[in-house]
KOLMIVO-883905 format. One record per residue (C-alpha): residue number from 1; residue in three letters; chain; x, y, z. Coordinates in steps of 0.25 Angstrom, whole numbers, plus 2048, in hexadecimal, padded with zeros to 3 digits. Example, Ala and Ser with C-alpha at 12.3 -4.5 7.8 and 13.67 -1.06 7.14 Angstrom:
<rs>
+-----+-----+----+-----+-----+-----+
|   i |  aa | ch |   u |   v |   w |
+-----+-----+----+-----+-----+-----+
|   1 | ALA |  A | 831 | 7EE | 81F |
|   2 | SER |  A | 837 | 7FC | 81D |
+-----+-----+----+-----+-----+-----+
</rs>
This chain:
<rs>
+-----+-----+----+-----+-----+-----+
|   i |  aa | ch |   u |   v |   w |
+-----+-----+----+-----+-----+-----+
|   1 | UNK |  A | DA9 | 1CB | 4A3 |
|   2 | UNK |  A | DA5 | 1CA | 4B2 |
|   3 | UNK |  A | D9D | 1D3 | 4BB |
|   4 | UNK |  A | DA4 | 1DF | 4BF |
|   5 | UNK |  A | DA3 | 1E5 | 4CE |
|   6 | UNK |  A | DA3 | 1F5 | 4CD |
|   7 | UNK |  A | DAB | 1FC | 4D7 |
|   8 | UNK |  A | DAB | 20A | 4DC |
|   9 | UNK |  A | DAA | 215 | 4D4 |
|  10 | UNK |  A | DB8 | 21B | 4D2 |
|  11 | UNK |  A | DB8 | 22A | 4DA |
|  12 | UNK |  A | DBD | 230 | 4CC |
|  13 | UNK |  A | DAF | 22D | 4C4 |
|  14 | UNK |  A | DA8 | 232 | 4D0 |
|  15 | UNK |  A | DAD | 240 | 4D1 |
|  16 | UNK |  A | DB3 | 242 | 4C3 |
|  17 | UNK |  A | DAB | 238 | 4BC |
|  18 | UNK |  A | D9F | 23D | 4C1 |
|  19 | UNK |  A | DA2 | 24B | 4BF |
|  20 | UNK |  A | DA5 | 248 | 4AF |
|  21 | UNK |  A | D97 | 241 | 4AF |
|  22 | UNK |  A | D8F | 24C | 4B3 |
|  23 | UNK |  A | D96 | 254 | 4A8 |
|  24 | UNK |  A | D94 | 24B | 49D |
|  25 | UNK |  A | D85 | 249 | 4A1 |
|  26 | UNK |  A | D85 | 258 | 4A0 |
|  27 | UNK |  A | D8C | 259 | 494 |
|  28 | UNK |  A | D81 | 250 | 48E |
|  29 | UNK |  A | D76 | 258 | 493 |
|  30 | UNK |  A | D7C | 264 | 48D |
|  31 | UNK |  A | D7C | 25D | 47F |
|  32 | UNK |  A | D89 | 255 | 47D |
|  33 | UNK |  A | D8A | 247 | 478 |
|  34 | UNK |  A | D98 | 245 | 476 |
|  35 | UNK |  A | DA0 | 244 | 483 |
|  36 | UNK |  A | DAD | 244 | 489 |
|  37 | UNK |  A | DB3 | 23A | 493 |
|  38 | UNK |  A | DBE | 23A | 49D |
|  39 | UNK |  A | DC5 | 22E | 49D |
|  40 | UNK |  A | DCC | 233 | 4A8 |
|  41 | UNK |  A | DC2 | 231 | 4B2 |
|  42 | UNK |  A | DBB | 224 | 4AD |
|  43 | UNK |  A | DC8 | 21D | 4AA |
|  44 | UNK |  A | DCF | 223 | 4B4 |
|  45 | UNK |  A | DD9 | 21A | 4B9 |
|  46 | UNK |  A | DD1 | 219 | 4C7 |
|  47 | UNK |  A | DC5 | 216 | 4C0 |
|  48 | UNK |  A | DCE | 20A | 4B7 |
|  49 | UNK |  A | DD3 | 206 | 4C4 |
|  50 | UNK |  A | DC7 | 205 | 4CB |
|  51 | UNK |  A | DC0 | 1FC | 4BD |
|  52 | UNK |  A | DCD | 1F4 | 4BD |
|  53 | UNK |  A | DCA | 1F0 | 4CC |
|  54 | UNK |  A | DBC | 1EE | 4CA |
|  55 | UNK |  A | DBF | 1E3 | 4BD |
|  56 | UNK |  A | DCB | 1DF | 4C3 |
|  57 | UNK |  A | DD4 | 1E3 | 4B7 |
|  58 | UNK |  A | DCA | 1DB | 4AD |
|  59 | UNK |  A | DC3 | 1E0 | 4A0 |
|  60 | UNK |  A | DB5 | 1E3 | 4A5 |
|  61 | UNK |  A | DAF | 1DB | 499 |
|  62 | UNK |  A | DB9 | 1D2 | 494 |
|  63 | UNK |  A | DBF | 1CE | 4A1 |
|  64 | UNK |  A | DCD | 1CF | 49C |
|  65 | UNK |  A | DD8 | 1D4 | 4A4 |
|  66 | UNK |  A | DDC | 1E1 | 4A0 |
|  67 | UNK |  A | DE3 | 1E9 | 4AA |
|  68 | UNK |  A | DF1 | 1E2 | 4A8 |
|  69 | UNK |  A | DF2 | 1E5 | 499 |
|  70 | UNK |  A | DEA | 1F4 | 497 |
|  71 | UNK |  A | DE3 | 1FE | 49F |
|  72 | UNK |  A | DD5 | 1FA | 49B |
|  73 | UNK |  A | DCA | 202 | 497 |
|  74 | UNK |  A | DBF | 20B | 4A0 |
|  75 | UNK |  A | DB2 | 205 | 498 |
|  76 | UNK |  A | DA6 | 20D | 499 |
|  77 | UNK |  A | D9B | 201 | 499 |
|  78 | UNK |  A | D91 | 20B | 493 |
|  79 | UNK |  A | D99 | 214 | 48A |
|  80 | UNK |  A | D9B | 222 | 48C |
|  81 | UNK |  A | D9E | 229 | 47F |
|  82 | UNK |  A | D93 | 223 | 477 |
|  83 | UNK |  A | D8E | 214 | 474 |
|  84 | UNK |  A | D8A | 20A | 46A |
|  85 | UNK |  A | D7E | 200 | 46A |
|  86 | UNK |  A | D86 | 1F6 | 460 |
|  87 | UNK |  A | D92 | 1F7 | 459 |
|  88 | UNK |  A | D8C | 1FC | 44B |
|  89 | UNK |  A | D86 | 208 | 453 |
|  90 | UNK |  A | D8D | 216 | 451 |
|  91 | UNK |  A | D92 | 21C | 45F |
|  92 | UNK |  A | D86 | 222 | 467 |
|  93 | UNK |  A | D88 | 22F | 46F |
|  94 | UNK |  A | D88 | 233 | 479 |
|  95 | UNK |  A | D8B | 225 | 481 |
|  96 | UNK |  A | D8A | 224 | 490 |
|  97 | UNK |  A | D91 | 231 | 493 |
|  98 | UNK |  A | D8C | 231 | 4A1 |
|  99 | UNK |  A | D93 | 223 | 4A5 |
| 100 | UNK |  A | DA2 | 227 | 4A1 |
| 101 | UNK |  A | DA5 | 228 | 4AF |
| 102 | UNK |  A | D9B | 220 | 4B5 |
| 103 | UNK |  A | DA1 | 214 | 4BE |
| 104 | UNK |  A | D98 | 20A | 4BB |
| 105 | UNK |  A | D99 | 20D | 4AC |
| 106 | UNK |  A | DA9 | 20A | 4AC |
| 107 | UNK |  A | DB1 | 1FC | 4AB |
| 108 | UNK |  A | DBC | 1F8 | 4A6 |
| 109 | UNK |  A | DC0 | 1F2 | 498 |
| 110 | UNK |  A | DCB | 1EC | 48F |
| 111 | UNK |  A | DCC | 1F2 | 484 |
| 112 | UNK |  A | DC7 | 1E9 | 47A |
| 113 | UNK |  A | DBA | 1E6 | 481 |
| 114 | UNK |  A | DB8 | 1F7 | 482 |
| 115 | UNK |  A | DC0 | 1FD | 474 |
| 116 | UNK |  A | DBE | 1F1 | 46A |
| 117 | UNK |  A | DB2 | 1EC | 46F |
| 118 | UNK |  A | DA7 | 1F5 | 479 |
| 119 | UNK |  A | DAC | 201 | 473 |
| 120 | UNK |  A | D9E | 20A | 474 |
| 121 | UNK |  A | D95 | 1FE | 473 |
| 122 | UNK |  A | D89 | 1FF | 47E |
| 123 | UNK |  A | D7D | 1F7 | 478 |
| 124 | UNK |  A | D70 | 1F7 | 47F |
| 125 | UNK |  A | D64 | 1EC | 480 |
| 126 | UNK |  A | D5B | 1F7 | 47D |
| 127 | UNK |  A | D64 | 203 | 477 |
| 128 | UNK |  A | D57 | 20C | 476 |
| 129 | UNK |  A | D5A | 20C | 486 |
| 130 | UNK |  A | D68 | 213 | 486 |
| 131 | UNK |  A | D6B | 21F | 48F |
| 132 | UNK |  A | D70 | 22A | 486 |
| 133 | UNK |  A | D73 | 233 | 491 |
| 134 | UNK |  A | D75 | 234 | 49F |
| 135 | UNK |  A | D65 | 237 | 4A1 |
| 136 | UNK |  A | D62 | 229 | 49D |
| 137 | UNK |  A | D62 | 21D | 4A5 |
| 138 | UNK |  A | D6E | 212 | 4A3 |
| 139 | UNK |  A | D65 | 207 | 4AB |
| 140 | UNK |  A | D5B | 208 | 49F |
| 141 | UNK |  A | D67 | 202 | 497 |
| 142 | UNK |  A | D68 | 1F3 | 494 |
| 143 | UNK |  A | D76 | 1F2 | 490 |
| 144 | UNK |  A | D7B | 1E7 | 488 |
| 145 | UNK |  A | D8A | 1E7 | 48C |
| 146 | UNK |  A | D8C | 1E1 | 49A |
| 147 | UNK |  A | D8F | 1EA | 4A4 |
| 148 | UNK |  A | D99 | 1E1 | 4AD |
| 149 | UNK |  A | D98 | 1EA | 4B8 |
| 150 | UNK |  A | D88 | 1E8 | 4B9 |
| 151 | UNK |  A | D86 | 1DB | 4B3 |
| 152 | UNK |  A | D88 | 1CB | 4B6 |
| 153 | UNK |  A | D8F | 1C8 | 4AA |
| 154 | UNK |  A | D8D | 1B9 | 4AC |
| 155 | UNK |  A | D7D | 1BB | 4A9 |
| 156 | UNK |  A | D81 | 1C0 | 49B |
| 157 | UNK |  A | D8F | 1B9 | 496 |
| 158 | UNK |  A | D94 | 1AD | 497 |
| 159 | UNK |  A | DA0 | 1A4 | 492 |
| 160 | UNK |  A | DA3 | 198 | 48B |
| 161 | UNK |  A | DB1 | 195 | 48D |
| 162 | UNK |  A | DB8 | 1A3 | 48A |
| 163 | UNK |  A | DAB | 1A8 | 481 |
| 164 | UNK |  A | DA2 | 1B1 | 486 |
| 165 | UNK |  A | D93 | 1AF | 482 |
| 166 | UNK |  A | D85 | 1B7 | 487 |
| 167 | UNK |  A | D7E | 1AE | 48F |
| 168 | UNK |  A | D72 | 1A9 | 48A |
| 169 | UNK |  A | D75 | 1B4 | 47E |
| 170 | UNK |  A | D70 | 1BF | 488 |
| 171 | UNK |  A | D72 | 1CD | 47F |
| 172 | UNK |  A | D7A | 1D2 | 48A |
| 173 | UNK |  A | D86 | 1C9 | 48B |
| 174 | UNK |  A | D85 | 1C7 | 47A |
| 175 | UNK |  A | D87 | 1D5 | 479 |
| 176 | UNK |  A | D91 | 1D7 | 484 |
| 177 | UNK |  A | D9A | 1CD | 47C |
| 178 | UNK |  A | D97 | 1D3 | 470 |
| 179 | UNK |  A | D9A | 1E2 | 475 |
| 180 | UNK |  A | DA6 | 1DF | 47C |
| 181 | UNK |  A | DAD | 1D4 | 473 |
| 182 | UNK |  A | DAB | 1C9 | 47F |
| 183 | UNK |  A | DAF | 1BE | 476 |
| 184 | UNK |  A | DBB | 1C5 | 46C |
| 185 | UNK |  A | DC5 | 1BB | 46A |
| 186 | UNK |  A | DD0 | 1C0 | 471 |
| 187 | UNK |  A | DC8 | 1C1 | 47F |
| 188 | UNK |  A | DC3 | 1B3 | 47B |
| 189 | UNK |  A | DD2 | 1AF | 479 |
| 190 | UNK |  A | DD4 | 1B5 | 487 |
| 191 | UNK |  A | DC8 | 1AE | 48F |
| 192 | UNK |  A | DCD | 1A1 | 488 |
| 193 | UNK |  A | DDB | 1A1 | 48D |
| 194 | UNK |  A | DD7 | 1A5 | 49B |
| 195 | UNK |  A | DCC | 199 | 49B |
| 196 | UNK |  A | DD7 | 18F | 496 |
| 197 | UNK |  A | DDE | 192 | 4A3 |
| 198 | UNK |  A | DD2 | 190 | 4AB |
| 199 | UNK |  A | DCF | 182 | 4A3 |
| 200 | UNK |  A | DDD | 17E | 4A7 |
| 201 | UNK |  A | DDB | 180 | 4B6 |
| 202 | UNK |  A | DCD | 179 | 4B7 |
| 203 | UNK |  A | DD5 | 16D | 4B0 |
| 204 | UNK |  A | DDE | 16E | 4BB |
| 205 | UNK |  A | DD5 | 16D | 4C5 |
| 206 | UNK |  A | DCF | 162 | 4BD |
| 207 | UNK |  A | DDB | 15A | 4BE |
| 208 | UNK |  A | DDC | 15C | 4CC |
| 209 | UNK |  A | DD0 | 156 | 4CE |
| 210 | UNK |  A | DD2 | 14B | 4C7 |
| 211 | UNK |  A | DE0 | 149 | 4CE |
| 212 | UNK |  A | DDC | 14C | 4DD |
| 213 | UNK |  A | DE9 | 144 | 4E4 |
| 214 | UNK |  A | DF3 | 14C | 4DC |
| 215 | UNK |  A | DF3 | 159 | 4E8 |
| 216 | UNK |  A | DFC | 162 | 4DD |
| 217 | UNK |  A | DF2 | 162 | 4D3 |
| 218 | UNK |  A | DE7 | 164 | 4DF |
| 219 | UNK |  A | DEF | 171 | 4E2 |
| 220 | UNK |  A | DF0 | 176 | 4D3 |
| 221 | UNK |  A | DE0 | 173 | 4D3 |
| 222 | UNK |  A | DDE | 17C | 4DF |
| 223 | UNK |  A | DE5 | 187 | 4D8 |
| 224 | UNK |  A | DDF | 185 | 4CB |
| 225 | UNK |  A | DD1 | 185 | 4D2 |
| 226 | UNK |  A | DD6 | 194 | 4D9 |
| 227 | UNK |  A | DD9 | 19A | 4CC |
| 228 | UNK |  A | DCB | 196 | 4C6 |
| 229 | UNK |  A | DC4 | 19D | 4D0 |
| 230 | UNK |  A | DCC | 1AA | 4CF |
| 231 | UNK |  A | DCA | 1A9 | 4BF |
| 232 | UNK |  A | DBB | 1AC | 4C2 |
| 233 | UNK |  A | DBE | 1B8 | 4CB |
| 234 | UNK |  A | DB9 | 1C6 | 4C6 |
| 235 | UNK |  A | DC8 | 1C8 | 4C6 |
| 236 | UNK |  A | DCD | 1BE | 4BC |
| 237 | UNK |  A | DCD | 1C0 | 4AC |
| 238 | UNK |  A | DC1 | 1BA | 4A5 |
| 239 | UNK |  A | DBA | 1B5 | 4B1 |
| 240 | UNK |  A | DAD | 1B5 | 4AC |
| 241 | UNK |  A | DB2 | 1AA | 4A1 |
| 242 | UNK |  A | DB8 | 1A3 | 4AD |
| 243 | UNK |  A | DAE | 1A3 | 4B5 |
| 244 | UNK |  A | DA3 | 19E | 4AA |
| 245 | UNK |  A | DAD | 193 | 4A8 |
| 246 | UNK |  A | DAF | 18E | 4B7 |
| 247 | UNK |  A | DA0 | 191 | 4B9 |
| 248 | UNK |  A | D9E | 18C | 4C7 |
| 249 | UNK |  A | DA5 | 17E | 4C7 |
| 250 | UNK |  A | DB1 | 183 | 4CE |
| 251 | UNK |  A | DAB | 18A | 4DA |
| 252 | UNK |  A | DA1 | 17C | 4DC |
+-----+-----+----+-----+-----+-----+
</rs>
C-alpha cells in the first residue's frame, strides 16, 4: 500500500450521486434499513476511469497492477450495505448507506483483496463509536483498516524483503494486513519475483563500481540506476516494498 492522492470528484457523483444519497437518507428516516444501490452511478465508467488514473492502475491495497488483466472493483472503504467488526460476526445492517456515492469512500481494488478478503469487514478500535446512520459522525470512529487516501502507510506497515509487517506491532498495520490478506502467499510470490529483479539491478551497479574502467558496464549501471528510481514511483507495482528495500541509499 502507498498513499493515494485523491483527485477531483467526478461530476456524476456530484449530481446523480448526491441525489441518490439524499434519497437514501430520506428512506432511512422513513424506517428503511435495507437499501438498493445503483452501481451504474458509483461504478460508472467515468468514476472508474478517475480511480484508475488516481491509483495508476493499481489495487489500492496490494499495489498489484490490475487493469491489464481485469476491470477491478470499485471498493467502498466503509461498506455500503452492511458491515462486520470481525469475520465471526453476523452481517450488521444497515451499512454506511449514506456513503455509497461519496467520492471520499470510493477506491479501486483487485478482486482478491475486495471479494475474498475485505468483503464487508470494517473493524473499529472502539466499536461502540460506530456511526450507524447519517445522523452520526464518522469522524468519531477510529477504523483499524487503513485508508490509503488518508493515512501515510509508511507509519504503520513496513516490509522485510517481500513480507509486510506492522511497524512496532501497531494495531492498524496488523489489522490491515490480516483483513486484506496482504501477506497471502500468492501475493508474496509476486512481490518476491519483483524484488529479485531489483536485487539484480543492485548487483549490476555494484559490479560496475568495482570495474570503473569498463565503459559499457558503466552505461548499463546508469540504466539500472534509472530503473531503480522508477521502481519507487507511485506508478510502479509494489513500490512500497521496493522503497522499503532500497531505503535512502539510492538517492544519497
